[in-house]
C-alpha positions in Angstrom: -26.8 -8.6 -30.9 -29.0 -10.9 -27.9 -27.3 -13.9 -26.3 -29.6 -16.1 -28.4 -28.4 -14.6 -31.9 -24.7 -15.1 -30.6 -25.2 -18.6 -30.0 -27.1 -19.5 -33.5 -24.2 -17.4 -35.3 -21.6 -19.4 -33.3 -23.2 -22.7 -33.8 -23.5 -21.8 -37.5 -19.8 -20.5 -38.1 -17.8 -23.3 -35.8 -18.4 -26.9 -35.6 -17.9 -28.7 -32.4 -14.4 -30.4 -32.4 -14.3 -33.5 -30.5 -10.6 -34.3 -28.9 -9.0 -37.0 -26.7 -6.7 -36.1 -24.2 -3.0 -35.9 -25.0 0.0 -34.6 -22.6 3.7 -35.1 -22.7 5.4 -38.2 -21.9 6.7 -39.6 -18.5 6.9 -37.4 -15.5 6.3 -34.1 -17.9 2.9 -35.1 -18.2 1.6 -33.1 -15.2 3.2 -29.9 -17.0 0.3 -28.0 -18.6 -2.1 -25.3 -18.4 -5.0 -27.1 -20.0 -5.9 -25.6 -23.2 -4.0 -22.3 -22.4 -0.9 -24.6 -22.8 -1.4 -23.6 -26.6 -0.5 -20.1 -25.8 2.4 -21.2 -23.7 3.3 -24.3 -25.2 6.6 -26.6 -24.1 9.0 -25.0 -26.3 8.2 -21.7 -24.9 8.6 -22.8 -21.4 11.8 -24.6 -22.2 13.1 -21.8 -23.8 12.5 -19.6 -21.1 14.3 -22.2 -18.8 17.3 -22.4 -21.2 18.1 -18.6 -21.7 17.6 -18.6 -17.7 19.9 -21.3 -17.1 17.0 -22.8 -15.0 17.1 -26.1 -16.6 17.6 -29.2 -14.4 21.0 -30.9 -14.6 19.6 -34.4 -14.4 15.9 -35.8 -14.8 14.0 -35.0 -11.4 10.4 -36.1 -10.5 9.7 -32.7 -10.7 11.7 -31.2 -13.9 11.7 -27.4 -14.1 9.3 -27.4 -17.0 6.8 -29.2 -14.8 7.6 -26.9 -12.1 6.6 -23.5 -14.0 3.6 -24.7 -15.5 2.5 -25.6 -11.5 3.2 -21.8 -10.7 1.1 -20.7 -13.6 -1.7 -22.8 -12.7 -1.3 -21.6 -9.1 -2.5 -18.4 -10.6 -5.8 -19.9 -11.9 -6.5 -21.5 -8.4 -5.3 -18.7 -5.9 -7.3 -20.0 -3.2 -5.6 -23.4 -3.1 -2.0 -24.5 -1.8 0.3 -25.7 -4.1 -0.5 -29.5 -3.3 -4.1 -29.1 -4.1 -3.1 -27.3 -7.6 -1.0 -30.2 -8.6 -4.0 -32.6 -7.5 -5.8 -30.9 -10.6 -2.8 -30.8 -12.4 -2.9 -34.7 -12.7 -6.8 -35.2 -12.3 -7.1 -35.7 -16.0 -4.3 -38.0 -16.3 -4.7 -41.6 -17.0 -1.7 -42.4 -14.4 -1.8 -39.2 -11.7 1.3 -40.9 -9.8 1.7 -39.7 -6.4 1.6 -36.4 -4.4 4.6 -34.7 -3.8 5.3 -33.4 -0.4 4.9 -29.8 0.2 8.9 -29.6 0.8 9.3 -31.5 -2.5 7.0 -28.8 -4.1 8.9 -25.5 -2.2 12.3 -26.9 -2.9 11.6 -27.3 -6.7 10.1 -23.9 -6.6 13.2 -22.4 -5.1 15.4 -24.2 -7.8 13.4 -22.8 -10.8 13.5 -19.1 -9.3 12.2 -16.3 -10.4 13.8 -15.5 -13.9 12.1 -18.0 -15.9 8.6 -16.6 -14.9 9.8 -13.0 -15.8 11.3 -14.5 -19.2 7.8 -16.3 -19.9 6.1 -12.8 -18.7 8.3 -10.9 -21.2 7.6 -13.1 -24.1 3.9 -12.7 -23.9 3.6 -9.1 -22.9 2.1 -6.8 -25.4 -0.9 -6.1 -27.7 -2.9 -8.8 -29.4 -2.9 -9.0 -33.3 -5.6 -6.5 -34.3 -5.9 -4.6 -31.1 -8.5 -1.7 -32.0 -7.1 1.7 -32.7 -8.3 5.1 -31.7 -7.6 7.4 -35.0 -4.7 5.2 -35.0 -3.2 5.0 -32.2 -2.8 2.5 -29.7 -4.5 3.4 -26.4 -2.7 2.5 -23.4 -3.1 3.3 -19.6 -0.4 3.5 -16.9 -1.3 3.2 -13.1 -0.5 1.6 -10.0 -1.7 -0.8 -7.1 -1.1 -2.9 -4.2 -1.1 -6.5 -3.6 -0.9 -8.0 0.0 1.5 -10.2 0.9 2.1 -12.7 3.9 3.3 -11.1 7.2 6.7 -12.9 7.7 9.7 -11.4 9.2 11.5 -11.4 5.4 8.3 -9.8 3.5 8.4 -7.0 6.3 11.8 -6.4 6.3 11.4 -6.2 2.5 8.0 -4.5 2.1 7.3 -2.9 5.8 3.5 -2.1 6.9 1.7 0.9 5.7 2.4 3.8 7.9 -0.2 5.8 9.4 -1.5 7.8 12.5 -1.2 4.2 14.3 2.0 3.3 13.1 2.6 0.4 10.8 -0.5 -1.8 10.4 -2.0 -4.4 8.2 -0.4 -6.6 5.6 3.0 -6.1 4.1 2.4 -4.3 0.8 3.8 -4.6 -2.7 3.4 -1.4 -5.0 2.6 -3.0 -8.7 2.9 -0.5 -11.7 1.8 -1.6 -14.9 1.0 -0.1 -18.6 -2.0 -2.0 -20.2 -3.8 -1.8 -23.5 -7.4 -0.3 -23.2 -10.0 -2.3 -24.9 -8.2 -5.9 -24.9 -6.4 -5.5 -21.2 -3.5 -6.9 -22.1 -0.3 -6.0 -20.1 2.7 -4.1 -22.0 4.9 -4.0 -19.1 4.8 -4.1 -15.2 7.4 -3.4 -12.7 7.0 -4.0 -8.5 8.8 -3.6 -5.5 8.3 -2.1 -2.1 5.5 0.0 -1.2 7.4 2.7 0.2 8.9 3.9 -3.4 6.2 5.8 -5.0 4.6 5.4 -8.5 6.4 8.2 -10.0 9.6 6.7 -9.3 9.0 3.3 -10.6 7.0 4.9 -14.1 10.3 5.2 -16.0 11.2 1.9 -15.6 7.9 1.0 -17.8 8.6 3.4 -20.6 10.8 1.3 -22.6 7.7 -0.4 -24.1 6.0 2.7 -25.3 6.6 3.6 -29.3 5.3 6.1 -31.6 1.8 5.5 -32.9 0.7 4.7 -29.0 -1.2 7.4 -26.6 -0.9 7.0 -22.9 -3.5 8.0 -20.3 -2.5 8.9 -16.9 -4.1 10.4 -14.0 -2.7 13.5 -12.4 -0.2 11.5 -10.3 1.8 11.5 -13.1 1.4 15.2 -14.5 5.1 15.7 -13.4 7.3 17.5 -16.0 10.2 14.9 -16.0 7.6 12.2 -16.6 6.0 14.1 -19.2 9.3 14.8 -21.0 10.5 11.1 -20.8 7.2 9.8 -22.4 7.4 12.5 -25.2 11.2 11.2 -26.0 9.6 7.8 -26.6 7.7 9.0 -29.7 4.2 8.2 -28.0 1.5 10.7 -27.3 0.1 11.5 -24.0 -3.5 12.5 -22.2 -2.9 13.1 -18.6 -4.9 15.0 -16.5 -3.5 17.7 -13.7 -4.2 19.8 -11.2 -7.2 22.6 -12.1 -5.0 25.3 -11.2 -1.8 23.8 -12.4 0.3 26.9 -13.7 0.7 26.8 -17.8 1.2 29.6 -20.0 -1.1 30.0 -22.5 0.5 30.5 -26.0 -2.5 30.4 -28.2 -6.2 29.7 -28.3 -7.2 26.7 -30.7 -10.5 26.6 -32.3 -12.1 24.2 -30.2 -11.6 26.1 -26.8 -8.2 24.2 -26.0 -5.0 26.0 -25.9 -1.2 25.6 -26.4 1.4 25.5 -23.7 4.5 24.0 -22.9 5.7 21.7 -20.3 9.3 20.4 -19.6 10.3 21.9 -22.9 7.5 19.2 -24.6 4.9 21.6 -26.7 1.5 20.4 -25.2 -2.1 21.4 -25.1 -4.5 22.1 -22.5 -8.3 21.3 -22.5 -10.4 22.2 -19.5 -13.7 20.8 -19.7 -17.1 21.0 -17.2 -18.5 17.6 -17.0 -22.1 17.2 -15.9 -23.0 13.8 -14.8 -26.8 13.5 -14.4 -27.8 10.5 -11.9 -31.3 8.5 -12.3 -32.6 11.7 -14.3 -32.6 13.9 -10.8 -29.2 14.2 -9.2 -26.6 16.2 -10.5 -22.7 16.0 -10.2 -20.3 18.5 -11.6 -16.6 17.9 -12.5 -14.1 20.4 -13.8 -11.2 18.1 -15.6 -7.9 19.7 -16.9 -6.1 17.5 -19.5 -2.9 18.0 -21.1 -1.7 16.2 -24.2 0.8 16.3 -26.9 -2.0 15.4 -29.6 -1.5 19.1 -30.8 -3.8 19.2 -33.9 -7.6 20.3 -32.9 -9.3 19.1 -36.2 -7.8 15.6 -36.2 -8.1 15.3 -32.3 -11.2 17.3 -31.3 -10.9 18.3 -27.3 -14.2 16.9 -26.4 -13.2 13.7 -28.1 -9.8 13.8 -26.0 -11.9 14.0 -22.9 -14.3 11.1 -23.9 -11.2 9.2 -25.0 -9.6 9.9 -21.3 -12.3 7.9 -19.6 -10.6 4.8 -21.3 -8.0 5.1 -18.4 -10.3 3.2 -15.9 -10.0 0.2 -18.0 -6.9 -0.1 -16.1 -8.5 -0.1 -12.6 -10.8 -3.1 -14.1 -7.6 -5.0 -14.9 -6.4 -4.7 -11.0 -9.9 -6.0 -10.0 -9.5 -8.9 -12.2 -6.2 -9.5 -10.7 -7.0 -8.9 -6.8 -10.9 -9.7 -6.8 -11.7 -12.0 -9.3 -8.6 -14.0 -9.2 -6.9 -13.8 -5.7 -10.5 -13.1 -4.2 -9.3 -10.4 -1.9 -6.5 -12.9 -0.7 -3.2 -12.2 0.4 -0.3 -13.8 -2.0 0.9 -17.1 -1.0 4.9 -16.6 -0.8 6.5 -15.7 2.4 9.8 -14.5 1.0 10.8 -11.8 -1.5 12.2 -14.1 -3.8 9.1 -16.3 -4.0 6.5 -13.0 -4.2 8.2 -11.8 -7.1 8.1 -15.7 -8.6 4.3 -15.8 -7.7 3.4 -12.1 -9.1 5.2 -12.9 -12.3 3.4 -16.2 -12.7 0.2 -14.5 -11.6 0.6 -11.9 -14.4 1.5 -14.3 -17.0 -1.5 -16.3 -16.5 -3.8 -13.2 -16.6 -2.0 -12.1 -19.8 -2.6 -15.6 -21.6 -6.2 -15.3 -20.2 -6.4 -11.9 -21.9 -4.7 -13.3 -25.1 -7.3 -16.1 -25.7 -10.1 -13.6 -25.0 -8.7 -11.5 -27.3 -8.7 -14.4 -30.2 -12.4 -15.0 -29.5 -13.9 -11.7 -29.9 -11.1 -11.1 -32.7 -13.3 -14.2 -34.5 -16.5 -12.6 -33.9 -16.4 -9.0 -34.5 -20.0 -8.5 -33.3 -19.1 -8.9 -30.0 -16.7 -6.3 -28.6 -13.5 -6.9 -26.1 -15.5 -5.4 -23.4 -18.4 -7.9 -23.4 -16.0 -10.7 -22.8 -16.2 -11.9 -19.6 -13.3 -12.5 -17.5 -15.1 -15.0 -15.3 -16.2 -17.2 -17.8 -12.6 -17.1 -19.2 -11.0 -17.9 -15.8 -13.8 -20.8 -15.0 -13.4 -22.4 -18.0 -9.6 -22.2 -18.2 -9.9 -24.0 -14.5 -12.1 -26.9 -16.1 -9.7 -27.3 -18.8 -6.9 -27.5 -16.5 -8.9 -30.2 -14.2 -9.7 -32.4 -17.4 -6.1 -31.9 -18.8 -8.0 -30.8 -22.2 -6.8 -29.0 -25.2 -3.1 -29.2 -24.2 -1.9 -30.4 -27.7 -3.2 -28.6 -30.8 -5.6 -31.3 -32.4 -4.9 -32.0 -36.3 -8.5 -30.1 -36.7 -7.6 -26.6 -36.3 -9.9 -25.4 -33.9 -9.2 -21.4 -33.9 -11.5 -21.2 -30.5 -11.2 -23.7 -28.1 -13.3 -24.5 -25.5 -12.6 -21.2 -23.8 -13.6 -19.0 -26.9 -17.2 -20.7 -27.3 -17.8 -20.4 -23.8 -17.3 -16.8 -23.8 -19.2 -16.2 -27.4 -22.1 -18.3 -26.2 -22.6 -15.8 -23.4 -21.4 -12.5 -23.9 -21.8 -9.6 -21.5 -24.7 -7.1 -22.1 -23.9 -3.8 -23.9 -22.2 -1.3 -21.7 -24.6 1.2 -20.1 -23.1 4.4 -18.4 -23.7 4.2 -15.0 -21.7 5.6 -12.0 -20.8 3.7 -8.8 -19.4 5.7 -5.6 -16.0 5.3 -4.7 -15.7 3.1 -1.6 -13.6 1.5 0.6 -12.8 -2.0 -0.8 -11.2 -3.6 2.6 -12.8 -2.1 5.7 -10.4 -1.2 8.2 -13.4 -1.4 10.8 -16.7 -3.3 10.8 -18.3 -0.4 12.1 -19.4 2.5 9.7 -17.4 5.5 11.5 -18.4 7.8 8.4 -22.3 7.2 8.8 -24.6 5.7 6.0 -22.8 5.3 2.5 -24.9 5.4 -1.1 -23.8 2.3 -2.6 -26.0 2.2 -5.4 -24.9 2.1 -8.8 -27.0 4.8 -10.7 -27.6 5.0 -14.2 -26.0 8.5 -15.8 -26.2 10.6 -18.6 -22.9 12.9 -19.2 -22.9 16.3 -20.8 -19.0 17.6 -21.6 -18.4 21.2 -22.4 -15.0 22.3 -23.1 -14.5 25.8 -21.7 -13.3 29.0 -23.7 -11.0 31.3 -21.8 -13.6 33.7 -20.8 -15.7 31.0 -19.0 -12.5 29.6 -17.2 -11.8 32.8 -15.9 -15.1 33.2 -14.8 -15.0 29.9 -13.1 -11.7 30.6 -11.3 -12.6 34.0 -10.0 -13.9 34.1 -6.5 
C-alpha cells in the first residue's frame, strides 16, 4: 500500500479528534508523559509508588508521582538535563510555576529511588494484545548489549573499565540482557549489571518470562548445555545457532535433512544449512549455519523455514539500535552513581516499552501496515511533541483509539522491507584513523538461497 493510499484509508476510517489540555491539579500538574500518560496513567504510577513504599509522607512541591514522570520524560529527551526536561513538562501548562533547582531535582530523584521505576517496568513488560505468532508460537529473542555510564568514582568501582591490551579504557560499561518479542519489538524481561559478568551468567534470571507457546531465538553464545536445559524446563521451545563443529551425536536422519540428537538430556533437532547471499547480482558470500531446536516435527516445522525464522533474531539488534542511537544518540547515561544508573535504565526501558506498545496499538488497528513498517523515530518525535504541548494526558469523552502518535505512524509508514546486506562495522571508533584500511560500507541489495545439507553433503563439506 502506498503512503497516499494509507493516508486516504486513515482519513476515511478515523475522524480528527479535537481536545483541550487537561492535566492533574495543583502541584501534580507537571506529572505527565503527554499522550503516553494514557498508557502509564496516574493510577498505575501511584500503585507502583505505594507498593514500593515511595509515596511522600507530606505533600511536597515535587511529589513522588511527578518525579516518576520526570524520570520517564527524561527517557524521551535523553540529550537534556533534568531541569530542561522539567521545562518541557510544564511548557504546555497554563501556570508553569517556577523552575526547580538542580539540587531539588536530584534530592527528589534520590528520595523516589529505583524500586518504583522497576515496578512500573514489570507492570508494562510483556507482549501486546494480538502479537503475531509463527505457527502458533510467540517468537522471542535473547541477547545482550552494553551501555556507557559517566566516569565517576562510584561507577568505576561498580562497573569498571573494559579491559584490553592497554589496560582499562573508555567509559565504565553496564551489561544489559533482554528477552524481546520479535515483530512488535516489545520487552518481556531485562536484567543488567557490571560488564565483567558475562551474558550466559545473566541469562537464567530472564527465563521466568518464558512459557509454553513461545520459541526463543539466540546466537552461538547461548548454545550452552545448562542454558538449553533451563529453557526447555520452562516449556518454551528454542532455536539457537551453535558452532559448526559442535560434537553432537546423530541419532536419526529426518526427511528434510535435519537430524535428531540430545544436549543436556534435552531431545533436540540439528539443522545444517548452507546459505548463499548474492550481493548486487554479482558478489557471492557463503555461510554455514548449524541450528539446534526443540521443535522436533519436520513436517510442522520444516528445516528451511526454521533457518528463515532464525533471521528474526536480528530484531533485538534493532531494539538496541533504537535505544542507544535513536533515543540516546550515542551518549552516555546521566547518572553518576550506581543507584542512579539503575533508576535511569529502568526509566529508559519503561519509556521505550510504552512507545512500542503505542506503536503496536496503531498497527493492530490498521492490519495493512505491519509492525516493522511503523517508524520508531516518528513515534519518538511525536511523543516528545505531545509532552511539550501537554496534550492527550487524559482521555477525552470521545474515544480516540489511535491518538496523534498512531495517526502520525499510519500517515507516514516505512516502505516495505527490502532484502539488503550491511557490513558489520565499529559503531564507535577508538581512533579516527583507519588502521585497517578502506572498509566497504555499502548497503547491498541481496538475494538469499538456503540449502539444508544432507549427511553426505555435510561430510563432504567437513572433509579436508
